[in-house]
C-alpha positions as CSV (number, residue, x, y, z in Angstrom):
1,M,-293.7,19.6,-107.4
2,N,-292.9,17.9,-103.8
3,I,-292.9,20.1,-100.4
4,K,-289.3,19.7,-99.2
5,S,-289.8,22.2,-95.8
6,R,-293.3,22.6,-94.7
7,K,-292.5,24.9,-92.3
8,D,-291.1,27.2,-94.8
9,F,-294.0,26.6,-96.8
10,Y,-296.7,27.3,-94.8
11,S,-294.8,30.3,-93.6
12,G,-294.0,31.5,-97.1
13,L,-297.9,31.1,-97.7
14,M,-298.7,33.1,-94.9
15,F,-296.5,36.0,-95.9
16,L,-297.9,35.6,-99.6
17,I,-301.3,36.2,-98.3
18,V,-300.9,38.7,-95.4
19,G,-298.8,40.8,-97.8
20,G,-301.3,40.7,-100.7
21,A,-304.0,41.4,-98.3
22,F,-302.1,44.8,-96.7
23,A,-301.5,45.7,-100.2
24,F,-304.9,45.1,-101.9
25,G,-306.5,47.2,-98.5
26,A,-303.9,50.0,-99.1
27,T,-305.6,50.4,-102.6
28,S,-308.6,52.2,-100.8
29,Y,-306.5,54.8,-99.7
30,T,-304.8,57.3,-101.8
31,I,-300.9,56.0,-102.9
32,G,-299.1,59.4,-104.1
33,T,-295.6,59.2,-105.3
34,S,-292.5,58.9,-103.7
35,A,-292.1,63.1,-103.4
36,R,-295.7,63.0,-102.0
37,M,-296.8,59.9,-100.2
38,G,-300.1,59.4,-99.3
39,P,-301.6,57.4,-96.5
40,G,-301.8,54.1,-98.6
41,Y,-297.9,54.3,-99.7
42,F,-296.4,52.8,-96.5
43,P,-299.0,49.9,-96.4
44,M,-298.9,49.4,-100.0
45,L,-295.2,49.2,-99.9
46,L,-294.8,46.7,-96.7
47,G,-298.0,44.5,-98.2
48,V,-295.6,44.3,-101.8
49,L,-292.5,43.8,-99.8
50,M,-294.0,41.0,-97.3
51,A,-295.9,39.1,-100.6
52,I,-292.3,39.3,-102.4
53,L,-290.7,37.7,-99.4
54,G,-293.6,35.5,-99.1
55,A,-293.2,34.1,-102.3
56,V,-289.5,33.5,-102.1
57,V,-289.7,31.7,-99.2
58,L,-292.6,29.6,-100.6
59,V,-290.4,28.8,-103.9
60,L,-287.5,28.0,-101.8
61,S,-289.5,25.2,-99.4
62,L,-289.9,23.7,-103.1
63,I,-286.4,23.3,-103.9
64,V,-284.3,23.4,-101.0
65,E,-284.2,20.0,-99.5
66,T,-284.5,18.9,-95.5
67,P,-283.2,15.9,-94.0
68,D,-287.2,15.3,-92.5
69,G,-289.1,17.6,-94.5
70,D,-289.2,19.8,-92.0
71,P,-292.5,19.5,-90.2
72,V,-294.7,21.5,-88.7
73,G,-294.7,21.1,-84.8
74,K,-297.8,21.8,-82.8
75,F,-299.4,25.0,-82.4
76,A,-298.0,27.0,-79.8
77,W,-300.9,29.0,-77.9
78,K,-299.1,30.2,-75.0
79,P,-297.2,32.8,-76.7
80,I,-300.1,33.7,-78.9
81,V,-302.6,33.9,-76.1
82,F,-299.9,36.0,-73.7
83,V,-298.7,38.2,-76.6
84,L,-301.8,39.0,-77.8
85,G,-303.2,39.5,-74.4
86,A,-299.9,41.9,-73.2
87,N,-301.2,44.2,-76.5
88,L,-304.5,43.8,-75.5
89,A,-303.8,45.3,-71.9
90,F,-301.5,48.3,-73.0
91,G,-304.2,49.4,-75.3
92,I,-307.0,49.4,-72.7
93,L,-304.5,50.2,-69.5
94,L,-303.1,53.1,-71.7
95,C,-306.6,54.7,-72.7
96,G,-308.8,53.2,-70.5
97,L,-312.7,52.2,-71.0
98,P,-314.4,55.2,-70.8
99,S,-318.0,53.6,-71.6
100,I,-317.7,51.1,-68.9
101,G,-316.0,53.7,-66.3
102,F,-312.4,52.6,-66.3
103,P,-309.9,55.1,-66.4
104,S,-306.8,55.1,-67.9
105,M,-303.9,54.1,-66.3
106,G,-301.2,55.9,-68.3
107,L,-298.1,55.2,-70.1
108,I,-296.0,53.7,-67.3
109,A,-298.5,51.2,-65.9
110,A,-299.2,50.1,-69.6
111,I,-295.7,49.3,-70.3
112,F,-295.2,47.5,-67.2
113,A,-298.2,45.1,-67.7
114,L,-297.3,44.7,-71.7
115,T,-293.7,43.8,-70.4
116,I,-294.6,41.6,-67.9
117,L,-297.6,39.8,-69.8
118,A,-295.5,39.5,-73.2
119,S,-292.2,37.9,-71.1
120,A,-294.5,35.3,-69.4
121,A,-295.2,33.9,-72.8
122,G,-291.6,32.6,-73.1
123,D,-290.1,29.3,-71.3
124,E,-288.2,31.2,-68.9
125,F,-289.3,34.3,-66.7
126,K,-287.4,35.8,-64.1
127,W,-289.0,39.4,-62.5
128,V,-285.5,40.9,-61.8
129,E,-284.8,41.2,-65.3
130,V,-288.4,41.8,-66.7
131,L,-288.7,44.8,-64.1
132,I,-285.3,46.0,-65.2
133,L,-286.6,45.9,-68.9
134,S,-289.9,47.8,-67.8
135,V,-288.4,50.4,-66.0
136,I,-286.3,50.9,-69.1
137,L,-288.8,50.7,-71.6
138,S,-291.0,53.4,-69.6
139,V,-288.1,55.7,-69.1
140,M,-287.0,55.5,-73.0
141,S,-290.6,55.6,-73.8
142,Y,-291.0,58.6,-71.5
143,L,-288.1,60.5,-73.2
144,A,-289.5,59.5,-76.7
145,F,-293.2,60.2,-76.8
146,I,-293.7,62.7,-74.1
147,V,-290.5,65.0,-74.0
148,L,-289.0,64.7,-77.6
149,L,-292.4,64.1,-79.6
150,Q,-294.5,66.3,-77.0
151,L,-297.6,63.8,-77.4
152,Q,-300.2,64.2,-75.3
153,M,-300.9,61.2,-73.5
154,P,-301.5,60.3,-69.8
155,V,-298.1,59.0,-68.3
156,W,-299.9,58.2,-64.8
157,P,-303.2,57.0,-63.6
158,T,-305.8,59.5,-63.8
159,F,-306.9,59.1,-60.3
160,I,-303.3,60.4,-59.4
161,T,-303.0,63.0,-61.6
162,G,-307.0,64.5,-61.5
């Protein structure tokens, strides 16, 4: 059978493999029932749904005709590096690295770093918009996690709060 949309074919294959891997990995945890969900219930459900979505996209890539075969473009390294780097920076800034003496910078600094680095992944970068977004995300995260959920995490750098 001919592949009629290469992008959809490889996307569907990726979703199918990743979803199957998550569903398979969830089997090592207690699944439980819908009324009493175990720790593996949600990953299993998401994995199965992702695999089904991947299978549907994969099958459609073999059926639905595209004008030029919808070729796969070059690999976009910049967004991958910046988005993964932003998440890594968020984790390190939020928790710190006690083993090497790097203190926690707190939730606010971590969100600012995450937003600025992830925004650099796009084609356009406007400082004013990124800083406004950082402030809004910081305020909303503070309200959600610290005020409403009362999670115990550093909000400010440890050298400021002691």
